[in-house]
C-alpha positions in Angstrom: 3.7 -73.1 71.3 7.1 -73.9 72.8 9.9 -71.4 73.5 12.0 -73.1 70.9 9.4 -72.6 68.2 8.9 -68.9 69.3 12.6 -68.4 69.1 12.8 -70.0 65.7 10.1 -67.8 64.3 11.7 -64.6 65.8 15.0 -65.7 64.2 13.1 -65.8 60.9 12.5 -62.1 61.1 16.2 -61.5 61.9 17.4 -63.8 59.1 16.4 -61.2 56.5 19.1 -58.9 58.1 21.7 -61.7 58.5 24.5 -59.7 56.8 24.2 -56.6 58.9 23.5 -58.7 61.9 26.7 -60.7 61.3 28.7 -57.5 61.2 27.0 -56.3 64.4 28.0 -59.6 66.1 31.5 -59.2 64.7 31.8 -55.7 66.0 30.6 -56.9 69.4 33.2 -59.6 69.4 36.0 -57.3 68.4 35.0 -54.7 71.0 34.9 -57.3 73.7 38.2 -58.8 72.7 40.0 -55.5 73.0 38.3 -54.9 76.3 39.4 -58.3 77.6 43.1 -57.4 76.9 42.9 -54.3 79.2 43.4 -56.2 82.5 46.5 -57.9 81.1 48.0 -54.5 80.2 47.1 -53.1 83.6 48.8 -56.1 85.2 51.9 -55.4 83.2 51.9 -51.8 84.4 51.6 -53.0 88.0 54.4 -55.4 87.5 56.6 -52.7 85.9 55.9 -50.3 88.8 56.7 -53.0 91.3 60.0 -53.7 89.4 60.8 -50.0 89.4 60.4 -49.8 93.2 62.5 -53.0 93.7 65.2 -51.9 91.3 65.2 -48.2 92.3 64.9 -47.2 88.7 61.6 -45.9 87.3 60.9 -47.4 83.9 59.1 -44.4 82.4 59.3 -45.4 78.7 57.9 -48.9 79.3 55.0 -47.5 81.5 54.2 -44.8 79.0 54.0 -47.3 76.1 51.8 -49.6 78.2 49.5 -46.7 79.1 49.3 -45.6 75.5 48.4 -49.2 74.5 45.7 -49.2 77.2 44.2 -46.0 75.9 44.3 -47.4 72.4 42.5 -50.6 73.5 39.7 -48.5 75.2 39.3 -46.3 72.2 39.1 -49.1 69.7 36.7 -51.1 71.9 34.3 -48.1 72.3 34.5 -47.4 68.5 33.4 -50.9 67.7 30.8 -50.7 70.5 29.3 -47.6 68.8 29.2 -49.3 65.4 27.5 -52.4 66.9 24.9 -50.3 68.8 24.2 -48.2 65.7 23.8 -51.2 63.5 21.6 -53.1 66.0 19.3 -50.1 66.4 18.7 -50.1 62.6 18.1 -53.9 62.5 15.7 -53.8 65.5 13.7 -50.9 64.0 13.3 -52.8 60.7 12.3 -56.1 62.5 9.7 -54.3 64.6 8.4 -52.5 61.6 8.0 -55.9 59.8 6.4 -57.5 62.8 3.9 -54.7 63.3 3.1 -54.7 59.6 2.5 -58.5 59.7 0.1 -58.0 62.6 -1.7 -55.1 60.9 -2.2 -57.2 57.7 -3.3 -60.1 59.8 -6.0 -58.0 61.5 -7.6 -57.3 58.1 -7.7 -61.0 57.2 -9.0 -62.4 60.5 -12.4 -64.0 60.7 -15.0 -61.7 62.3 -15.5 -64.1 65.2 -11.9 -63.4 66.4 -13.0 -59.9 67.4 -16.1 -61.4 69.0 -14.0 -63.6 71.3 -11.1 -61.2 72.1 -11.4 -57.9 73.9 -10.1 -54.8 72.0 -7.7 -54.1 74.9 -6.2 -57.6 74.8 -5.6 -57.2 71.0 -4.0 -53.8 71.6 -1.8 -55.2 74.3 -0.4 -57.7 71.8 0.3 -55.0 69.2 1.8 -52.6 71.8 3.1 -54.2 75.0 4.1 -57.6 73.5 5.8 -56.1 70.5 7.7 -53.6 72.8 8.8 -56.5 75.0 10.3 -58.3 71.9 11.8 -54.9 70.8 13.6 -54.5 74.2 14.9 -58.0 74.2 16.3 -57.9 70.7 17.8 -54.4 71.0 19.3 -54.8 74.5 19.9 -58.4 75.1 20.8 -60.1 71.7 24.2 -58.4 71.2 24.6 -58.4 75.0 24.4 -62.2 75.0 27.1 -62.3 72.3 29.2 -59.9 74.2 29.0 -61.9 77.4 29.8 -65.2 75.7 32.8 -63.5 73.9 33.9 -62.1 77.3 33.7 -65.5 78.9 35.8 -67.2 76.2 38.3 -64.4 76.0 38.8 -64.2 79.7 39.2 -68.0 80.0 42.0 -67.9 77.4 43.8 -65.0 79.1 43.6 -66.8 82.5 44.9 -70.0 81.0 47.8 -68.0 79.5 48.6 -66.4 82.9 48.0 -69.3 85.4 46.3 -72.5 84.5 46.3 -73.5 88.2 44.4 -70.5 89.4 42.0 -70.8 86.4 40.7 -74.0 87.8 39.0 -72.1 90.7 36.6 -69.9 88.6 36.0 -72.7 86.1 34.6 -74.8 89.0 32.7 -72.1 90.7 30.8 -70.8 87.7 28.9 -74.1 86.9 28.0 -74.4 90.6 26.4 -70.9 90.5 24.5 -71.7 87.4 23.2 -74.9 88.8 22.0 -73.0 91.8 20.1 -70.5 89.6 18.6 -73.0 87.1 15.4 -73.7 89.1 14.8 -70.1 89.8 15.2 -69.2 86.1 12.5 -71.8 85.2 10.1 -70.3 87.7 10.6 -66.8 86.5 9.7 -67.8 82.9 6.4 -69.2 84.2 5.6 -65.9 86.0 6.6 -63.7 83.1 4.1 -65.7 80.9 1.3 -65.1 83.5 2.3 -61.4 83.7 1.9 -60.9 79.9 -1.5 -62.6 79.9 -2.8 -60.6 82.9 -1.5 -57.4 81.3 -3.6 -58.1 78.2 -6.7 -58.8 80.4 -6.1 -55.6 82.4 -5.8 -53.5 79.2 -9.0 -55.1 77.9 -10.9 -54.2 81.1 -9.5 -50.6 81.1 -10.5 -50.1 77.4 -14.0 -51.5 78.1 -14.5 -49.2 81.2 -13.2 -46.2 79.4 -15.6 -46.5 76.5 -18.5 -47.4 78.8 -17.8 -44.7 81.4 -21.2 -43.0 80.9 -23.0 -46.3 81.6 -20.8 -47.0 84.5 -21.6 -43.7 86.2 -25.3 -43.9 85.2 -25.7 -47.1 87.1 -23.4 -46.1 90.0 -21.1 -48.9 89.1 -17.9 -47.0 90.0 -17.2 -48.9 93.2 -17.8 -52.3 91.6 -15.7 -51.3 88.5 -13.0 -50.0 90.8 -13.1 -53.3 92.8 -12.9 -55.4 89.6 -9.9 -53.3 88.4 -8.2 -53.6 91.8 -8.6 -57.4 91.7 -7.1 -57.6 88.2 -4.4 -55.1 89.2 -3.6 -57.1 92.3 -3.2 -60.3 90.3 -0.9 -58.5 87.9 1.0 -57.1 90.8 1.5 -60.5 92.4 2.5 -62.1 89.1 4.9 -59.2 88.3 6.4 -59.3 91.8 7.0 -63.0 91.5 8.5 -62.7 88.1 10.8 -59.9 89.1 11.8 -61.5 92.5 12.6 -64.8 90.9 14.5 -63.2 88.0 16.2 -60.8 90.4 17.3 -63.6 92.7 19.4 -65.2 90.0 22.1 -62.6 90.1 22.6 -62.7 94.0 22.8 -66.5 93.9 25.4 -66.5 91.1 27.3 -63.5 92.6 27.6 -65.1 96.0 29.1 -68.3 94.7 31.4 -66.4 92.4 32.5 -64.1 95.2 33.7 -67.2 97.2 35.8 -68.2 94.2 37.2 -64.7 94.0 38.3 -64.8 97.7 39.9 -68.2 97.2 41.7 -67.1 94.0 43.0 -63.9 95.8 44.3 -65.9 98.8 46.2 -68.4 96.7 47.4 -65.7 94.3 48.9 -63.6 97.1 50.6 -66.6 98.7 52.1 -67.6 95.4 53.2 -64.0 94.7 55.0 -63.9 98.1 56.6 -67.3 97.2 57.7 -65.8 93.9 55.7 -68.3 91.8 53.7 -65.6 90.0 54.3 -61.9 89.3 52.3 -59.3 91.3 50.8 -57.8 88.1 49.6 -61.3 87.0 47.9 -61.8 90.4 46.1 -58.5 89.9 45.2 -59.5 86.3 44.0 -62.9 87.5 41.8 -61.3 90.2 40.3 -59.0 87.5 39.8 -61.9 85.1 38.2 -64.0 87.9 35.7 -61.4 88.5 35.0 -60.8 84.8 34.8 -64.5 84.1 31.8 -64.8 86.5 30.1 -61.7 85.3 29.0 -63.0 81.9 27.4 -66.0 83.4 25.6 -63.8 86.0 24.5 -61.5 83.3 23.3 -64.3 81.1 21.4 -65.8 84.0 19.9 -62.3 84.7 18.8 -62.1 81.1 16.7 -65.2 81.6 13.8 -63.1 82.9 14.0 -60.9 79.9 14.1 -63.8 77.5 11.2 -65.4 79.4 9.1 -62.3 79.0 10.0 -62.2 75.3 9.1 -65.8 74.9 5.7 -65.2 76.5 5.1 -62.0 74.4 6.2 -63.9 71.2 3.8 -66.7 72.0 0.9 -64.2 72.2 2.0 -62.5 69.0 2.3 -65.7 67.0 -0.9 -67.0 68.4 -2.6 -64.0 66.8 -0.6 -64.4 63.6 -1.6 -68.1 63.4 -5.3 -67.4 64.1 -7.8 -68.6 61.5 -8.2 -66.3 58.6 -11.0 -65.7 56.1 -10.9 -68.1 53.2 -8.7 -66.7 50.5 -10.3 -65.5 47.2 -10.4 -68.0 44.4 -7.4 -67.9 42.1 -9.7 -67.4 39.1 -12.2 -65.1 40.8 -15.2 -63.9 38.8 -16.2 -60.3 38.5 -19.8 -60.2 37.2 -20.5 -57.5 34.6 -24.1 -57.1 36.0 -24.4 -54.6 38.8 -28.2 -54.7 39.4 -28.3 -55.8 43.0 -30.0 -59.2 42.4 -29.6 -61.5 45.4 -30.5 -65.2 45.6 -30.1 -67.6 48.6 -30.1 -71.3 47.7 -30.6 -73.9 50.4 -28.3 -71.9 52.7 -27.1 -73.7 55.8 -24.9 -72.1 58.5 -23.7 -72.8 62.0 -20.9 -71.4 64.2 -19.8 -74.9 64.8 -20.2 -77.8 62.3 -22.3 -79.9 64.8 -24.8 -77.2 65.5 -26.5 -75.6 62.5 -28.3 -72.3 63.1 -29.8 -72.0 59.5 -31.1 -75.2 58.0 -31.9 -74.5 54.4 -32.8 -70.8 53.7 -34.1 -70.1 50.2 -34.7 -66.5 49.1 -34.8 -64.5 45.8 -34.6 -60.7 45.9 -35.1 -58.8 42.6 -33.1 -55.7 41.8 -34.4 -52.6 43.6 -36.6 -54.5 46.1 -36.8 -53.4 49.7 -36.5 -56.4 52.0 -37.2 -56.0 55.7 -35.8 -58.5 58.2 -37.7 -58.8 61.5 -37.8 -61.1 64.5 -36.9 -61.4 68.2 -33.4 -60.9 69.6 -31.1 -63.7 68.5 -33.3 -64.7 65.6 -30.4 -64.6 63.1 -31.1 -61.2 61.4 -27.5 -59.9 61.7 -26.1 -63.4 60.8 -28.1 -63.3 57.6 -26.4 -60.0 56.7 -23.0 -61.2 57.7 -23.4 -64.2 55.4 -24.5 -62.0 52.6 -21.4 -59.8 52.9 -19.2 -62.9 53.4 -18.1 -62.0 56.9 -18.9 -65.6 57.7 -18.6 -68.6 55.4 -21.5 -70.9 54.6 -21.7 -74.4 55.9 -23.7 -75.4 52.8 -25.7 -74.0 49.9 -24.9 -70.8 48.1 -25.6 -67.1 47.9 -25.6 -65.4 44.5 -25.1 -61.7 43.9 -25.7 -60.5 40.4 -25.8 -64.1 39.2 -22.5 -65.1 40.7 -21.8 -67.2 43.8 -20.2 -64.8 46.3 -17.5 -67.4 47.0 -16.4 -67.1 43.4 -16.1 -63.3 43.7 -13.2 -61.3 45.2 -14.3 -60.0 48.6 -13.3 -56.5 47.6 -15.5 -56.7 44.5 -18.4 -58.1 46.5 -18.3 -55.5 49.3 -17.9 -52.7 46.8 -21.5 -53.4 45.8 -22.7 -52.8 49.4 -23.4 -49.7 51.4 -24.1 -50.0 55.1 -25.8 -47.8 57.7 -25.9 -49.3 61.2 -27.7 -48.3 64.4 -24.3 -47.9 66.1 -22.5 -45.2 64.0 -18.8 -45.5 63.4 -16.8 -42.4 62.3 -13.1 -42.1 62.5 -11.0 -39.3 63.7 -10.6 -36.9 60.8 -12.6 -34.2 58.9 -16.2 -34.6 58.0 -15.4 -34.5 54.3 -12.9 -37.4 54.8 -15.5 -39.4 56.6 -18.1 -38.9 53.9 -15.5 -39.8 51.2 -14.3 -42.8 53.1 -15.4 -45.4 50.4 -14.2 -43.3 47.4 -10.6 -42.4 47.6 -9.9 -39.0 46.0 -13.5 -37.9 45.9 -14.1 -34.3 44.7 -15.5 -31.9 47.3 -18.5 -31.2 45.0 -19.4 -35.0 45.2 -19.0 -34.9 49.0 -21.4 -32.0 49.2 -23.9 -33.6 46.9 -23.9 -36.7 49.1 -24.4 -34.6 52.2 -27.3 -32.7 50.6 -29.0 -36.0 49.6 -28.5 -37.2 53.3 -30.0 -33.9 54.6 -26.7 -33.3 56.4 -25.5 -30.2 54.4 -27.4 -27.6 56.4 -26.1 -28.7 59.8 -22.5 -29.3 58.5 -22.4 -25.6 57.3 -23.2 -24.4 60.9 -20.3 -26.4 62.4 -16.9 -24.6 63.0 -14.9 -25.4 60.0 -17.8 -26.9 58.1 -16.7 -29.9 56.0 -13.2 -29.4 57.3 -14.2 -29.8 61.0 -12.1 -32.5 62.6 -14.2 -35.1 64.4 -12.8 -36.4 67.7 -12.3 -40.1 68.5 -15.8 -41.6 68.3 -17.1 -38.3 66.9 -18.2 -37.3 70.4 -18.1 -33.6 69.4 -21.3 -33.9 67.4 -24.7 -35.3 68.3 -25.9 -38.9 67.7 -28.3 -37.7 65.0 -25.6 -35.8 63.2 -23.3 -38.8 63.3 -26.1 -40.9 61.7 -26.7 -38.4 58.9 -23.0 -38.4 58.1 -23.0 -42.2 57.9 -25.9 -42.0 55.5 -24.0 -39.5 53.4 -21.1 -41.8 53.4 -23.3 -44.6 52.1 -24.8 -42.4 49.4 -21.3 -41.3 48.3 -20.3 -45.0 47.8 -23.1 -45.4 45.2 -23.9 -49.0 46.2 -26.2 -51.4 44.4 -27.2 -53.1 47.7 -27.9 -51.4 51.0 -27.7 -52.8 54.5 -29.8 -50.7 56.9 -30.1 -51.2 60.6 -32.8 -49.2 62.3 -31.1 -45.9 62.6 -33.7 -43.7 64.4 -34.1 -45.3 67.8 -31.7 -42.9 69.6 -32.7 -39.5 68.1 -35.3 -36.9 68.5 -38.5 -36.6 66.4 -37.2 -33.9 64.1 -33.9 -35.7 63.4 -35.8 -38.9 62.9 -37.8 -37.2 60.1 -34.5 -36.1 58.5 -33.0 -39.6 58.8 -36.1 -41.2 57.3 -36.0 -38.8 54.4 -32.3 -39.4 53.9 -32.7 -43.1 54.0 -35.6 -42.9 51.4 -33.2 -41.0 49.1 -30.5 -43.5 49.8 -32.7 -46.5 48.9 -33.8 -45.1 45.5 -32.9 -47.7 42.8 -31.1 -49.9 45.3 -31.8 -53.4 46.6 -32.3 -52.8 50.3 -32.0 -55.1 53.3 -33.5 -53.4 56.4 -33.1 -54.9 59.9 -36.2 -53.5 61.5 -37.0 -53.0 65.2 -40.0 -50.7 64.8 -42.3 -52.5 62.4 -44.2 -49.4 61.6 -41.3 -48.2 59.5 -41.2 -51.1 57.1 -44.9 -51.5 56.2 -44.0 -50.4 52.6 -41.4 -53.1 52.2 -41.7 -55.3 49.1 -40.8 -58.4 51.2 -40.8 -59.0 54.9 -38.8 -61.9 56.4 -39.8 -63.0 59.8 -36.9 -64.9 61.4 -36.7 -67.1 64.5 -34.0 -69.5 65.7 -31.9 -68.8 62.6 -34.5 -69.7 60.0 -37.0 -67.7 58.0 -40.4 -68.7 59.3 -42.6 -66.3 57.2 -42.2 -64.4 54.0 -44.5 -61.9 52.4 -45.7 -58.3 52.2 -47.0 -56.5 55.3 -50.7 -57.0 54.3 -50.1 -60.7 53.4 -48.4 -61.5 56.7 -51.0 -59.6 58.7 -53.8 -61.5 56.9 -52.0 -64.8 57.8 -52.3 -63.9 61.5 -49.0 -65.7 62.2 -45.8 -64.8 64.1 -45.3 -61.5 62.3 -48.8 -60.3 63.0 -48.4 -61.2 66.7 -45.1 -59.3 66.8 -46.6 -56.3 65.0 -49.7 -56.1 67.1 -47.6 -56.4 70.3 -45.9 -53.0 69.5 -49.3 -51.3 69.6 -50.9 -52.9 72.6 
């Protein structure tokens, strides 16, 4: 993505506010125009004072009027500067709100594999650091650029009005200074791009280390983790240093060339004043204008680094916004009246890439209320099967029907409303226990929350917690035990009253007593529901109506426990291996 396309898309966000933005630019122009007139009045005051000394008569009235005009210029200029700053703050806040909202909505539409290929820290860096970089550029530099351009034009006109001959000097010097800084500006843009990428990588690493700190310490990995962080931090430091040094060197280059022009203009101006070719006050005004004429170009050159950082940040933001989304729901989506939990796979084929299929023709029919266990070695495709069923991934070929309707013809919200899910890795958000249980049912009554907790065998321990159902769980629910977190997730699934359940083995990280409670809660949860159980301990799924043994993405064996054991195939070998 080029800088031009990034700029064009950012301008699209500003285009909505074009009327207030126009007035902000107008206020900036007016403010600058009045400020540009100030050196001319100061020069007139100097000329009048010089004339007073030469004539021996002090021209009080003229000087007072000139001073009053100067004060009025400053007041008017600052008034319009305030209006411009106030208006720009409102525009910037609205633009950033829209940009963050677009990113948030995009996050909910992204394909699941986007989160598999990007670290959480890198994604957060886009939402926070990159958006803040854009914010700073728009709020601080957009109107500043207009102000500097207006200053350059206004100063040029005033210099031409005072002395066209002296004006030639700064007009020649400024392009020379810009040519000298051009190569440096290009280099700074490259380093700012590297800086934003490395910042995202560093944030991703910090986020990973923060959440895995217990494992880091358990395996005495602190030194290695510190060394890896130091290496990333050093790369970021070098990139940031190069970006800042190159961007910072623009101003000295332009200032040096412009100072030479200032000295030359001062020398010629003084000689001409002595010769009587120009008034003393006009020499003073020309020197002030010469300095001010160079300043906008130095400032604009100095902004190159900021605009380079904004371009790099915008590129990362729009890369996220352009990432592939889930296929949209059909325009005439079907909502089946049946809610029995019937599931049918018809010749399902799937691969993460078109040229490499993982599943090659899966057929399966699950009657309402059946318990289906999915077993197999790591990487067999158990979780992939569930992700296809819930339409987290799109099929390569074939179809999956839920309640007699192809899932691609159903709205995703309607499809997923029929599912409840309890995973081995619990997920609870920061909030009260009651809010977590009622997560799937907005506005759920407290009595319904308590009934769900009782069914999940969670009510008794919740009552013993400080605050009970109103206890606020910390981030990651670290202030309650693993088993308690699991029981709350089961209560949440019960509260959603699903027709189809997805259950990952939920008892591998808990004690025996809690395991009994969880098994009892899961049995209550599965009553009357079609259940898909990803099993790791095969002793827990002997009563399943159907067991699917998966390997290399395909279903190799299907049947009840007794049928598969009698067959003495892959399932029997796996089952017996757990009891050797």
